[in-house]
Biopython code that builds the backbone (N, CA, C, O; Angstrom):
import numpy as np
from Bio.PDB.StructureBuilder import StructureBuilder

atoms = [
    (1, "MET", "N", (162.097, 101.880, 53.592)),
    (1, "MET", "CA", (162.906, 102.672, 52.721)),
    (1, "MET", "C", (162.314, 104.079, 52.630)),
    (1, "MET", "O", (161.107, 104.237, 52.446)),
    (2, "ALA", "N", (163.142, 105.072, 52.756)),
    (2, "ALA", "CA", (162.696, 106.457, 52.730)),
    (2, "ALA", "C", (162.394, 106.901, 51.304)),
    (2, "ALA", "O", (162.983, 106.411, 50.340)),
    (3, "ARG", "N", (161.467, 107.833, 51.201)),
    (3, "ARG", "CA", (161.150, 108.384, 49.888)),
    (3, "ARG", "C", (162.292, 109.275, 49.427)),
    (3, "ARG", "O", (162.884, 109.996, 50.230)),
    (4, "PRO", "N", (162.601, 109.229, 48.147)),
    (4, "PRO", "CA", (163.643, 110.132, 47.642)),
    (4, "PRO", "C", (163.136, 111.569, 47.640)),
    (4, "PRO", "O", (161.945, 111.815, 47.445)),
    (5, "LYS", "N", (164.044, 112.513, 47.858)),
    (5, "LYS", "CA", (163.664, 113.914, 47.824)),
    (5, "LYS", "C", (163.381, 114.317, 46.381)),
    (5, "LYS", "O", (164.107, 113.926, 45.467)),
    (6, "PRO", "N", (162.315, 115.106, 46.180)),
    (6, "PRO", "CA", (161.991, 115.505, 44.806)),
    (6, "PRO", "C", (163.006, 116.512, 44.272)),
    (6, "PRO", "O", (163.555, 117.315, 45.026)),
    (7, "ALA", "N", (163.243, 116.459, 42.984)),
    (7, "ALA", "CA", (164.091, 117.454, 42.341)),
    (7, "ALA", "C", (163.262, 118.728, 42.215)),
    (7, "ALA", "O", (162.158, 118.709, 41.669)),
    (8, "LEU", "N", (163.793, 119.816, 42.715)),
    (8, "LEU", "CA", (163.053, 121.071, 42.724)),
    (8, "LEU", "C", (163.722, 122.097, 41.825)),
    (8, "LEU", "O", (164.950, 122.172, 41.778)),
    (9, "PRO", "N", (162.922, 122.896, 41.104)),
    (9, "PRO", "CA", (163.511, 123.944, 40.267)),
    (9, "PRO", "C", (164.076, 125.074, 41.136)),
    (9, "PRO", "O", (163.818, 125.139, 42.338)),
    (10, "GLU", "N", (164.838, 125.948, 40.512)),
    (10, "GLU", "CA", (165.418, 127.091, 41.218)),
    (10, "GLU", "C", (164.310, 128.002, 41.741)),
    (10, "GLU", "O", (163.282, 128.188, 41.090)),
    (11, "ALA", "N", (164.535, 128.565, 42.925)),
    (11, "ALA", "CA", (163.559, 129.473, 43.532)),
    (11, "ALA", "C", (163.327, 130.691, 42.650)),
    (11, "ALA", "O", (162.202, 131.182, 42.555)),
    (12, "SER", "N", (164.374, 131.181, 42.006)),
    (12, "SER", "CA", (164.220, 132.366, 41.154)),
    (12, "SER", "C", (163.323, 132.080, 39.957)),
    (12, "SER", "O", (162.584, 132.961, 39.518)),
    (13, "ALA", "N", (163.377, 130.863, 39.421)),
    (13, "ALA", "CA", (162.521, 130.493, 38.296)),
    (13, "ALA", "C", (161.056, 130.428, 38.729)),
    (13, "ALA", "O", (160.164, 130.800, 37.967)),
    (14, "ILE", "N", (160.813, 129.960, 39.940)),
    (14, "ILE", "CA", (159.445, 129.911, 40.461)),
    (14, "ILE", "C", (158.943, 131.321, 40.731)),
    (14, "ILE", "O", (157.809, 131.652, 40.386)),
    (15, "MET", "N", (159.775, 132.153, 41.344)),
    (15, "MET", "CA", (159.377, 133.527, 41.656)),
    (15, "MET", "C", (159.083, 134.320, 40.390)),
    (15, "MET", "O", (158.263, 135.238, 40.415)),
    (16, "ALA", "N", (159.736, 133.982, 39.288)),
    (16, "ALA", "CA", (159.491, 134.672, 38.020)),
    (16, "ALA", "C", (158.074, 134.413, 37.510)),
    (16, "ALA", "O", (157.555, 135.200, 36.719)),
    (17, "LEU", "N", (157.443, 133.331, 37.946)),
    (17, "LEU", "CA", (156.078, 133.012, 37.542)),
    (17, "LEU", "C", (155.038, 133.779, 38.345)),
    (17, "LEU", "O", (153.885, 133.872, 37.923)),
    (18, "ALA", "N", (155.416, 134.328, 39.486)),
    (18, "ALA", "CA", (154.487, 135.062, 40.340)),
    (18, "ALA", "C", (154.216, 136.444, 39.760)),
    (18, "ALA", "O", (155.064, 137.024, 39.082)),
    (19, "ASP", "N", (153.023, 136.963, 40.036)),
    (19, "ASP", "CA", (152.703, 138.306, 39.560)),
    (19, "ASP", "C", (153.284, 139.348, 40.516)),
    (19, "ASP", "O", (153.991, 139.000, 41.462)),
    (20, "ALA", "N", (152.986, 140.621, 40.270)),
    (20, "ALA", "CA", (153.551, 141.715, 41.059)),
    (20, "ALA", "C", (153.113, 141.670, 42.521)),
    (20, "ALA", "O", (153.806, 142.200, 43.389)),
    (21, "GLU", "N", (151.989, 141.053, 42.796)),
    (21, "GLU", "CA", (151.485, 140.954, 44.167)),
    (21, "GLU", "C", (151.940, 139.673, 44.861)),
    (21, "GLU", "O", (151.523, 139.398, 45.986)),
    (22, "GLY", "N", (152.780, 138.898, 44.211)),
    (22, "GLY", "CA", (153.302, 137.676, 44.809)),
    (22, "GLY", "C", (152.378, 136.484, 44.693)),
    (22, "GLY", "O", (152.536, 135.508, 45.426)),
    (23, "ARG", "N", (151.413, 136.543, 43.785)),
    (23, "ARG", "CA", (150.483, 135.423, 43.608)),
    (23, "ARG", "C", (151.016, 134.478, 42.553)),
    (23, "ARG", "O", (151.512, 134.900, 41.509)),
    (24, "LEU", "N", (150.906, 133.193, 42.842)),
    (24, "LEU", "CA", (151.444, 132.149, 41.979)),
    (24, "LEU", "C", (150.342, 131.152, 41.649)),
    (24, "LEU", "O", (149.734, 130.578, 42.552)),
    (25, "ALA", "N", (150.078, 130.942, 40.354)),
    (25, "ALA", "CA", (149.080, 129.968, 39.909)),
    (25, "ALA", "C", (149.724, 128.583, 39.892)),
    (25, "ALA", "O", (150.856, 128.414, 39.438)),
    (26, "ILE", "N", (148.982, 127.602, 40.395)),
    (26, "ILE", "CA", (149.496, 126.238, 40.512)),
    (26, "ILE", "C", (148.442, 125.260, 39.998)),
    (26, "ILE", "O", (147.247, 125.433, 40.236)),
    (27, "ARG", "N", (148.904, 124.241, 39.297)),
    (27, "ARG", "CA", (148.042, 123.132, 38.853)),
    (27, "ARG", "C", (148.514, 121.894, 39.596)),
    (27, "ARG", "O", (149.671, 121.498, 39.462)),
    (28, "VAL", "N", (147.640, 121.280, 40.374)),
    (28, "VAL", "CA", (148.009, 120.181, 41.270)),
    (28, "VAL", "C", (147.531, 118.843, 40.730)),
    (28, "VAL", "O", (146.429, 118.727, 40.195)),
    (29, "THR", "N", (148.386, 117.834, 40.883)),
    (29, "THR", "CA", (148.019, 116.448, 40.606)),
    (29, "THR", "C", (148.196, 115.669, 41.909)),
    (29, "THR", "O", (149.321, 115.322, 42.270)),
    (30, "PRO", "N", (147.090, 115.386, 42.625)),
    (30, "PRO", "CA", (147.195, 114.589, 43.847)),
    (30, "PRO", "C", (147.321, 113.105, 43.515)),
    (30, "PRO", "O", (147.090, 112.694, 42.378)),
    (31, "ASN", "N", (147.683, 112.317, 44.502)),
    (31, "ASN", "CA", (147.845, 110.864, 44.350)),
    (31, "ASN", "C", (148.846, 110.498, 43.260)),
    (31, "ASN", "O", (148.701, 109.462, 42.611)),
    (32, "ALA", "N", (149.846, 111.327, 43.055)),
    (32, "ALA", "CA", (150.877, 111.048, 42.045)),
    (32, "ALA", "C", (151.811, 109.958, 42.576)),
    (32, "ALA", "O", (151.791, 109.638, 43.765)),
    (33, "SER", "N", (152.614, 109.405, 41.701)),
    (33, "SER", "CA", (153.539, 108.359, 42.117)),
    (33, "SER", "C", (154.740, 108.921, 42.873)),
    (33, "SER", "O", (155.393, 108.200, 43.628)),
    (34, "ALA", "N", (155.031, 110.207, 42.672)),
    (34, "ALA", "CA", (156.144, 110.849, 43.371)),
    (34, "ALA", "C", (155.871, 112.346, 43.486)),
    (34, "ALA", "O", (155.140, 112.917, 42.675)),
    (35, "ASP", "N", (156.462, 112.974, 44.497)),
    (35, "ASP", "CA", (156.350, 114.419, 44.652)),
    (35, "ASP", "C", (157.239, 115.108, 43.629)),
    (35, "ASP", "O", (158.362, 114.673, 43.376)),
    (36, "ALA", "N", (156.728, 116.190, 43.039)),
    (36, "ALA", "CA", (157.510, 116.933, 42.050)),
    (36, "ALA", "C", (156.959, 118.344, 41.904)),
    (36, "ALA", "O", (155.761, 118.578, 42.060)),
    (37, "VAL", "N", (157.851, 119.277, 41.602)),
    (37, "VAL", "CA", (157.490, 120.642, 41.234)),
    (37, "VAL", "C", (158.089, 120.866, 39.854)),
    (37, "VAL", "O", (159.302, 120.750, 39.674)),
    (38, "ILE", "N", (157.238, 121.189, 38.873)),
    (38, "ILE", "CA", (157.672, 121.268, 37.484)),
    (38, "ILE", "C", (157.320, 122.636, 36.918)),
    (38, "ILE", "O", (156.185, 123.099, 37.038)),
    (39, "LEU", "N", (158.303, 123.271, 36.303)),
    (39, "LEU", "CA", (158.072, 124.550, 35.655)),
    (39, "LEU", "C", (157.326, 124.340, 34.345)),
    (39, "LEU", "O", (157.505, 123.310, 33.695)),
    (40, "PRO", "N", (156.485, 125.304, 33.941)),
    (40, "PRO", "CA", (155.827, 125.169, 32.639)),
    (40, "PRO", "C", (156.853, 125.292, 31.513)),
    (40, "PRO", "O", (157.956, 125.799, 31.717)),
    (41, "ALA", "N", (156.481, 124.829, 30.341)),
    (41, "ALA", "CA", (157.371, 124.894, 29.184)),
    (41, "ALA", "C", (157.699, 126.355, 28.864)),
    (41, "ALA", "O", (156.864, 127.231, 29.088)),
    (42, "PRO", "N", (158.896, 126.632, 28.345)),
    (42, "PRO", "CA", (159.262, 128.018, 28.001)),
    (42, "PRO", "C", (158.268, 128.631, 27.016)),
    (42, "PRO", "O", (157.859, 127.992, 26.046)),
    (43, "GLY", "N", (157.894, 129.866, 27.278)),
    (43, "GLY", "CA", (156.941, 130.556, 26.430)),
    (43, "GLY", "C", (155.499, 130.204, 26.724)),
    (43, "GLY", "O", (154.586, 130.792, 26.144)),
    (44, "ASP", "N", (155.282, 129.256, 27.613)),
    (44, "ASP", "CA", (153.939, 128.819, 27.975)),
    (44, "ASP", "C", (153.486, 129.628, 29.188)),
    (44, "ASP", "O", (154.281, 129.860, 30.099)),
    (45, "THR", "N", (152.250, 130.051, 29.216)),
    (45, "THR", "CA", (151.748, 130.864, 30.321)),
    (45, "THR", "C", (150.981, 130.035, 31.341)),
    (45, "THR", "O", (150.227, 130.579, 32.149)),
    (46, "GLN", "N", (151.169, 128.737, 31.307)),
    (46, "GLN", "CA", (150.475, 127.870, 32.252)),
    (46, "GLN", "C", (151.003, 128.076, 33.665)),
    (46, "GLN", "O", (151.968, 128.805, 33.893)),
    (47, "ALA", "N", (150.355, 127.429, 34.581)),
    (47, "ALA", "CA", (150.718, 127.507, 35.984)),
    (47, "ALA", "C", (151.852, 126.536, 36.304)),
    (47, "ALA", "O", (152.158, 125.626, 35.534)),
    (48, "LEU", "N", (152.457, 126.758, 37.453)),
    (48, "LEU", "CA", (153.454, 125.841, 37.995)),
    (48, "LEU", "C", (152.749, 124.505, 38.243)),
    (48, "LEU", "O", (151.625, 124.492, 38.746)),
    (49, "ILE", "N", (153.375, 123.406, 37.907)),
    (49, "ILE", "CA", (152.780, 122.083, 38.081)),
    (49, "ILE", "C", (153.370, 121.454, 39.335)),
    (49, "ILE", "O", (154.588, 121.369, 39.491)),
    (50, "VAL", "N", (152.491, 121.018, 40.219)),
    (50, "VAL", "CA", (152.923, 120.368, 41.454)),
    (50, "VAL", "C", (152.241, 119.015, 41.533)),
    (50, "VAL", "O", (151.015, 118.913, 41.477)),
    (51, "ARG", "N", (153.058, 117.979, 41.663)),
    (51, "ARG", "CA", (152.540, 116.615, 41.839)),
    (51, "ARG", "C", (152.848, 116.182, 43.257)),
    (51, "ARG", "O", (153.965, 116.355, 43.745)),
    (52, "THR", "N", (151.845, 115.617, 43.913)),
    (52, "THR", "CA", (152.025, 115.174, 45.295)),
    (52, "THR", "C", (151.445, 113.784, 45.487)),
    (52, "THR", "O", (150.460, 113.411, 44.849)),
    (53, "THR", "N", (152.062, 113.037, 46.365)),
    (53, "THR", "CA", (151.582, 111.693, 46.665)),
    (53, "THR", "C", (150.411, 111.718, 47.644)),
    (53, "THR", "O", (149.761, 110.694, 47.857)),
    (54, "ALA", "N", (150.139, 112.868, 48.236)),
    (54, "ALA", "CA", (149.060, 112.993, 49.218)),
    (54, "ALA", "C", (147.697, 112.871, 48.546)),
    (54, "ALA", "O", (147.510, 113.261, 47.393)),
    (55, "ALA", "N", (146.763, 112.325, 49.294)),
    (55, "ALA", "CA", (145.393, 112.179, 48.806)),
    (55, "ALA", "C", (144.640, 113.496, 48.997)),
    (55, "ALA", "O", (144.914, 114.235, 49.943)),
    (56, "PRO", "N", (143.691, 113.794, 48.100)),
    (56, "PRO", "CA", (142.934, 115.040, 48.217)),
    (56, "PRO", "C", (141.776, 114.922, 49.209)),
    (56, "PRO", "O", (140.612, 115.086, 48.842)),
    (57, "GLU", "N", (142.103, 114.640, 50.447)),
    (57, "GLU", "CA", (141.068, 114.514, 51.476)),
    (57, "GLU", "C", (141.513, 115.243, 52.739)),
    (57, "GLU", "O", (142.673, 115.169, 53.143)),
    (58, "ASP", "N", (140.576, 115.939, 53.346)),
    (58, "ASP", "CA", (140.822, 116.671, 54.590)),
    (58, "ASP", "C", (141.987, 117.660, 54.487)),
    (58, "ASP", "O", (142.656, 117.919, 55.488)),
    (59, "GLY", "N", (142.240, 118.210, 53.315)),
    (59, "GLY", "CA", (143.289, 119.209, 53.152)),
    (59, "GLY", "C", (144.704, 118.653, 53.122)),
    (59, "GLY", "O", (145.664, 119.423, 53.160)),
    (60, "LYS", "N", (144.858, 117.340, 53.057)),
    (60, "LYS", "CA", (146.197, 116.740, 53.048)),
    (60, "LYS", "C", (146.988, 117.144, 51.811)),
    (60, "LYS", "O", (148.173, 117.464, 51.912)),
    (61, "ALA", "N", (146.350, 117.134, 50.653)),
    (61, "ALA", "CA", (147.046, 117.506, 49.424)),
    (61, "ALA", "C", (147.412, 118.988, 49.440)),
    (61, "ALA", "O", (148.492, 119.359, 48.979)),
    (62, "ASN", "N", (146.530, 119.837, 49.961)),
    (62, "ASN", "CA", (146.835, 121.273, 50.037)),
    (62, "ASN", "C", (148.062, 121.519, 50.906)),
    (62, "ASN", "O", (148.936, 122.304, 50.536)),
    (63, "LEU", "N", (148.135, 120.865, 52.044)),
    (63, "LEU", "CA", (149.290, 121.024, 52.929)),
    (63, "LEU", "C", (150.549, 120.499, 52.255)),
    (63, "LEU", "O", (151.609, 121.116, 52.360)),
    (64, "ALA", "N", (150.449, 119.378, 51.569)),
    (64, "ALA", "CA", (151.609, 118.814, 50.872)),
    (64, "ALA", "C", (152.090, 119.759, 49.773)),
    (64, "ALA", "O", (153.295, 119.922, 49.581)),
    (65, "VAL", "N", (151.164, 120.379, 49.057)),
    (65, "VAL", "CA", (151.532, 121.338, 48.009)),
    (65, "VAL", "C", (152.249, 122.537, 48.612)),
    (65, "VAL", "O", (153.279, 122.973, 48.098)),
    (66, "LEU", "N", (151.708, 123.066, 49.696)),
    (66, "LEU", "CA", (152.351, 124.211, 50.350)),
    (66, "LEU", "C", (153.754, 123.852, 50.830)),
    (66, "LEU", "O", (154.680, 124.655, 50.716)),
    (67, "ARG", "N", (153.906, 122.647, 51.366)),
    (67, "ARG", "CA", (155.235, 122.216, 51.827)),
    (67, "ARG", "C", (156.221, 122.075, 50.666)),
    (67, "ARG", "O", (157.379, 122.476, 50.780)),
    (68, "LEU", "N", (155.764, 121.506, 49.553)),
    (68, "LEU", "CA", (156.634, 121.348, 48.389)),
    (68, "LEU", "C", (157.063, 122.695, 47.826)),
    (68, "LEU", "O", (158.244, 122.906, 47.550)),
    (69, "VAL", "N", (156.118, 123.602, 47.655)),
    (69, "VAL", "CA", (156.437, 124.916, 47.096)),
    (69, "VAL", "C", (157.327, 125.699, 48.061)),
    (69, "VAL", "O", (158.272, 126.362, 47.634)),
    (70, "ALA", "N", (157.030, 125.626, 49.357)),
    (70, "ALA", "CA", (157.870, 126.312, 50.344)),
    (70, "ALA", "C", (159.292, 125.763, 50.310)),
    (70, "ALA", "O", (160.253, 126.528, 50.389)),
    (71, "GLY", "N", (159.432, 124.457, 50.195)),
    (71, "GLY", "CA", (160.762, 123.851, 50.108)),
    (71, "GLY", "C", (161.507, 124.287, 48.863)),
    (71, "GLY", "O", (162.713, 124.532, 48.905)),
    (72, "ALA", "N", (160.785, 124.384, 47.751)),
    (72, "ALA", "CA", (161.414, 124.815, 46.500)),
    (72, "ALA", "C", (161.852, 126.276, 46.570)),
    (72, "ALA", "O", (162.852, 126.662, 45.965)),
    (73, "LEU", "N", (161.090, 127.089, 47.318)),
    (73, "LEU", "CA", (161.426, 128.506, 47.454)),
    (73, "LEU", "C", (162.429, 128.770, 48.572)),
    (73, "LEU", "O", (162.981, 129.866, 48.675)),
    (74, "GLY", "N", (162.660, 127.762, 49.406)),
    (74, "GLY", "CA", (163.561, 127.957, 50.535)),
    (74, "GLY", "C", (162.949, 128.843, 51.603)),
    (74, "GLY", "O", (163.659, 129.602, 52.262)),
    (75, "ARG", "N", (161.661, 128.756, 51.779)),
    (75, "ARG", "CA", (160.935, 129.573, 52.757)),
    (75, "ARG", "C", (160.109, 128.668, 53.663)),
    (75, "ARG", "O", (159.873, 127.507, 53.331)),
    (76, "PRO", "N", (159.672, 129.191, 54.797)),
    (76, "PRO", "CA", (158.794, 128.393, 55.647)),
    (76, "PRO", "C", (157.389, 128.305, 55.051)),
    (76, "PRO", "O", (157.002, 129.142, 54.235)),
    (77, "VAL", "N", (156.639, 127.301, 55.455)),
    (77, "VAL", "CA", (155.273, 127.128, 54.967)),
    (77, "VAL", "C", (154.421, 128.334, 55.347)),
    (77, "VAL", "O", (153.483, 128.679, 54.628)),
    (78, "SER", "N", (154.731, 128.970, 56.458)),
    (78, "SER", "CA", (153.967, 130.140, 56.893)),
    (78, "SER", "C", (154.147, 131.333, 55.959)),
    (78, "SER", "O", (153.415, 132.316, 56.081)),
    (79, "ALA", "N", (155.099, 131.272, 55.032)),
    (79, "ALA", "CA", (155.309, 132.349, 54.057)),
    (79, "ALA", "C", (154.389, 132.191, 52.855)),
    (79, "ALA", "O", (154.414, 133.022, 51.947)),
    (80, "LEU", "N", (153.576, 131.138, 52.834)),
    (80, "LEU", "CA", (152.653, 130.896, 51.731)),
    (80, "LEU", "C", (151.230, 130.912, 52.252)),
    (80, "LEU", "O", (150.950, 130.471, 53.367)),
    (81, "GLU", "N", (150.336, 131.429, 51.422)),
    (81, "GLU", "CA", (148.933, 131.502, 51.797)),
    (81, "GLU", "C", (148.089, 131.012, 50.617)),
    (81, "GLU", "O", (148.229, 131.503, 49.497)),
    (82, "LEU", "N", (147.224, 130.052, 50.877)),
    (82, "LEU", "CA", (146.325, 129.550, 49.847)),
    (82, "LEU", "C", (145.193, 130.558, 49.687)),
    (82, "LEU", "O", (144.371, 130.726, 50.588)),
    (83, "VAL", "N", (145.154, 131.224, 48.547)),
    (83, "VAL", "CA", (144.167, 132.271, 48.301)),
    (83, "VAL", "C", (142.897, 131.687, 47.694)),
    (83, "VAL", "O", (141.790, 132.051, 48.089)),
    (84, "ARG", "N", (143.058, 130.784, 46.737)),
    (84, "ARG", "CA", (141.910, 130.235, 46.023)),
    (84, "ARG", "C", (142.211, 128.811, 45.591)),
    (84, "ARG", "O", (143.352, 128.469, 45.281)),
    (85, "GLY", "N", (141.167, 127.984, 45.575)),
    (85, "GLY", "CA", (141.308, 126.637, 45.040)),
    (85, "GLY", "C", (141.478, 125.547, 46.072)),
    (85, "GLY", "O", (142.119, 124.535, 45.789)),
    (86, "ALA", "N", (140.930, 125.718, 47.250)),
    (86, "ALA", "CA", (141.099, 124.723, 48.310)),
    (86, "ALA", "C", (140.542, 123.354, 47.919)),
    (86, "ALA", "O", (141.038, 122.329, 48.384)),
    (87, "THR", "N", (139.518, 123.332, 47.070)),
    (87, "THR", "CA", (138.918, 122.042, 46.705)),
    (87, "THR", "C", (139.124, 121.686, 45.238)),
    (87, "THR", "O", (138.580, 120.687, 44.768)),
    (88, "GLY", "N", (139.889, 122.475, 44.514)),
    (88, "GLY", "CA", (140.111, 122.209, 43.094)),
    (88, "GLY", "C", (141.569, 121.934, 42.785)),
    (88, "GLY", "O", (142.434, 122.049, 43.653)),
    (89, "ARG", "N", (141.831, 121.572, 41.545)),
    (89, "ARG", "CA", (143.208, 121.299, 41.109)),
    (89, "ARG", "C", (143.966, 122.577, 40.782)),
    (89, "ARG", "O", (145.191, 122.620, 40.895)),
    (90, "ASN", "N", (143.246, 123.619, 40.378)),
    (90, "ASN", "CA", (143.871, 124.909, 40.089)),
    (90, "ASN", "C", (143.844, 125.754, 41.352)),
    (90, "ASN", "O", (142.779, 126.019, 41.910)),
    (91, "LYS", "N", (145.012, 126.172, 41.794)),
    (91, "LYS", "CA", (145.124, 126.914, 43.038)),
    (91, "LYS", "C", (145.859, 128.226, 42.801)),
    (91, "LYS", "O", (146.614, 128.369, 41.839)),
    (92, "LEU", "N", (145.627, 129.172, 43.690)),
    (92, "LEU", "CA", (146.344, 130.433, 43.674)),
    (92, "LEU", "C", (146.957, 130.602, 45.051)),
    (92, "LEU", "O", (146.255, 130.604, 46.063)),
    (93, "ILE", "N", (148.270, 130.741, 45.077)),
    (93, "ILE", "CA", (149.004, 130.872, 46.332)),
    (93, "ILE", "C", (149.663, 132.240, 46.358)),
    (93, "ILE", "O", (150.224, 132.683, 45.356)),
    (94, "ARG", "N", (149.595, 132.912, 47.506)),
    (94, "ARG", "CA", (150.297, 134.178, 47.661)),
    (94, "ARG", "C", (151.572, 133.919, 48.451)),
    (94, "ARG", "O", (151.554, 133.267, 49.495)),
    (95, "ILE", "N", (152.669, 134.439, 47.935)),
    (95, "ILE", "CA", (153.966, 134.315, 48.605)),
    (95, "ILE", "C", (154.163, 135.586, 49.415)),
    (95, "ILE", "O", (154.337, 136.667, 48.853)),
    (96, "LEU", "N", (154.134, 135.456, 50.724)),
    (96, "LEU", "CA", (154.256, 136.606, 51.609)),
    (96, "LEU", "C", (155.722, 137.009, 51.753)),
    (96, "LEU", "O", (156.608, 136.156, 51.704)),
    (97, "PRO", "N", (155.979, 138.298, 51.929)),
    (97, "PRO", "CA", (157.355, 138.720, 52.203)),
    (97, "PRO", "C", (157.817, 138.099, 53.522)),
    (97, "PRO", "O", (157.006, 137.875, 54.421)),
    (98, "LEU", "N", (159.080, 137.829, 53.638)),
    (98, "LEU", "CA", (159.603, 137.158, 54.841)),
    (98, "LEU", "C", (159.352, 137.962, 56.106)),
    (98, "LEU", "O", (159.278, 137.378, 57.187)),
    (99, "THR", "N", (159.220, 139.278, 56.012)),
    (99, "THR", "CA", (158.972, 140.097, 57.203)),
    (99, "THR", "C", (157.547, 139.957, 57.707)),
    (99, "THR", "O", (157.256, 140.349, 58.837)),
    (100, "VAL", "N", (156.643, 139.402, 56.891)),
    (100, "VAL", "CA", (155.238, 139.256, 57.262)),
    (100, "VAL", "C", (154.926, 137.851, 57.730)),
    (100, "VAL", "O", (153.835, 137.614, 58.247)),
    (101, "CYS", "N", (155.832, 136.922, 57.569)),
    (101, "CYS", "CA", (155.580, 135.522, 57.926)),
    (101, "CYS", "C", (155.209, 135.385, 59.385)),
    (101, "CYS", "O", (155.751, 136.056, 60.263)),
    (102, "ARG", "N", (154.252, 134.478, 59.612)),
    (102, "ARG", "CA", (153.788, 134.236, 60.973)),
    (102, "ARG", "C", (154.696, 133.290, 61.701)),
    (102, "ARG", "O", (154.453, 132.974, 62.866)),
]
sb = StructureBuilder()
sb.init_structure("model")
sb.init_model(0)
sb.init_chain("A")
sb.init_seg("    ")
for serial, (resi, resn, name, xyz) in enumerate(atoms, 1):
    if name == "N":
        sb.init_residue(resn, " ", resi, " ")
    sb.init_atom(name, np.array(xyz, "f"), 0.0, 1.0, " ", f" {name:<3s}", serial, name[0])
structure = sb.get_structure()
C-alpha cells in the first residue's frame, strides 16, 4: 500500500515565513508516523514544523525535509540549500531564486 501524500500548506504562507534573504527556519521531527509540513500558530514566531518518516542517519532526514519543503513550495530540491543544522533538529534553509537553481 502506498503512503498517502502529506497535506501541504500554501507556498505563499511558507514564503511569508522566510526573511528578506530567503532564509527559512525549520524545526524537524524525524521518525514521525507520517510526513507533514505545518505552519506555526498565528502570531507565533516559531519556525516551520516539518515531520518526516525518515531516520536521522546518513543525511536521510535532511534530504526528506528538503524534498517535503520543495514540494510544498512547488520548486525543485535544487532550489533549496541547507545553510545550518545538518545534525540538529533546528535547521536554516535558503530558498534560492529559480534563476539560480542548479
